[in-house]
C-alpha positions in Angstrom: -5.2 -75.1 65.1 -3.5 -71.8 64.8 -4.2 -69.7 62.0 -1.2 -68.7 59.8 -1.3 -65.2 58.9 -0.5 -64.3 55.3 3.0 -62.7 54.5 2.8 -59.2 53.2 3.5 -59.1 49.2 6.4 -56.9 48.3 6.1 -55.0 45.3 8.8 -54.2 43.2 8.9 -51.2 40.9 10.3 -51.4 37.4 12.2 -48.1 37.5 15.2 -47.7 36.1 18.3 -48.7 38.5 20.1 -45.8 40.2 23.3 -45.1 38.6 26.4 -45.0 40.8 27.3 -41.6 42.1 30.7 -40.1 41.8 33.2 -42.1 43.7 34.6 -40.7 47.0 37.9 -40.8 45.8 37.1 -39.0 42.7 35.4 -36.3 44.7 38.5 -36.1 47.2 40.9 -35.6 44.1 38.6 -32.8 42.8 38.4 -31.0 46.0 42.4 -31.2 46.4 42.8 -29.4 43.1 39.9 -27.2 43.9 41.5 -25.6 46.9 38.0 -23.9 47.9 34.6 -24.9 48.7 32.9 -26.5 46.1 29.0 -26.8 45.5 27.0 -30.0 45.4 25.7 -29.3 41.8 29.4 -28.9 40.7 29.9 -32.5 41.6 27.1 -33.7 39.5 28.6 -31.5 36.4 32.0 -33.2 37.1 30.7 -36.7 37.1 28.8 -35.9 33.8 32.0 -34.9 32.1 34.0 -37.7 33.6 31.5 -40.1 32.2 31.6 -38.5 28.9 35.4 -38.3 28.7 35.9 -41.8 29.7 33.2 -43.1 27.1 35.0 -41.1 24.5 38.4 -42.5 25.7 37.1 -46.1 25.4 35.6 -45.7 22.1 38.9 -44.1 20.9 40.7 -47.1 22.4 38.5 -49.7 20.8 38.8 -48.0 17.1 42.6 -48.1 17.6 42.5 -51.9 18.5 40.0 -52.7 15.9 42.0 -50.8 13.4 45.0 -53.1 14.2 43.0 -56.1 13.6 42.6 -57.0 17.4 39.9 -57.6 19.9 42.0 -56.6 23.1 43.2 -53.1 23.9 46.8 -53.3 24.2 49.3 -50.6 26.0 50.4 -49.6 22.5 46.8 -48.4 22.0 47.0 -46.3 25.4 50.3 -44.7 24.0 48.8 -43.7 20.6 45.8 -42.2 22.4 48.2 -40.1 24.9 50.1 -39.3 21.8 47.0 -38.2 19.8 46.2 -35.9 23.1 49.3 -34.5 23.1 50.2 -36.0 26.6 53.1 -38.0 25.2 55.4 -36.2 23.0 59.1 -37.0 21.7 60.3 -34.5 24.4 58.2 -36.2 27.1 58.0 -40.0 26.6 55.4 -42.0 28.3 58.1 -43.2 31.2 58.6 -39.6 32.2 55.0 -39.1 32.8 54.6 -42.2 34.9 57.6 -41.4 36.9 56.3 -38.0 37.6 52.7 -38.9 38.5 52.4 -42.5 40.0 53.8 -43.7 43.2 56.7 -45.9 43.3 54.7 -49.2 43.6 53.1 -48.4 40.3 56.2 -47.2 38.7 57.6 -50.6 39.1 54.8 -52.2 37.6 54.8 -50.2 34.4 58.7 -49.5 33.7 60.8 -52.4 33.3 63.8 -52.4 35.7 67.0 -54.6 35.4 68.2 -56.2 38.6 71.1 -58.4 39.6 71.4 -61.8 37.8 70.8 -60.1 34.5 66.9 -60.3 35.2 64.6 -57.6 33.8 61.3 -57.0 36.0 58.5 -56.9 35.1 
């Protein structure tokens, strides 16, 4: 008879799981706008700022939807938030921002377009 050797027992620590780091696409965008070398510490600061910004953004969107008596955030809530942040005004409507900053694929999804046969897409 062969003696079976005991398998080593793996110990798992109960440390707080690591939070995901800043996405590579966000780093790339940040580097493109910076147009100069950026220190590694700067990325950590940008990551903290973006987390705080998006947390506040989602809190505002949740407040707008709950104020309207809904449990779902809708496009109108996003437009109200953009008006509040002065990104959308009477002179610069949301469609203009979409056309300026988004590629054609996304523009087609967000802006209704009339096609032949009297159909509107989307």
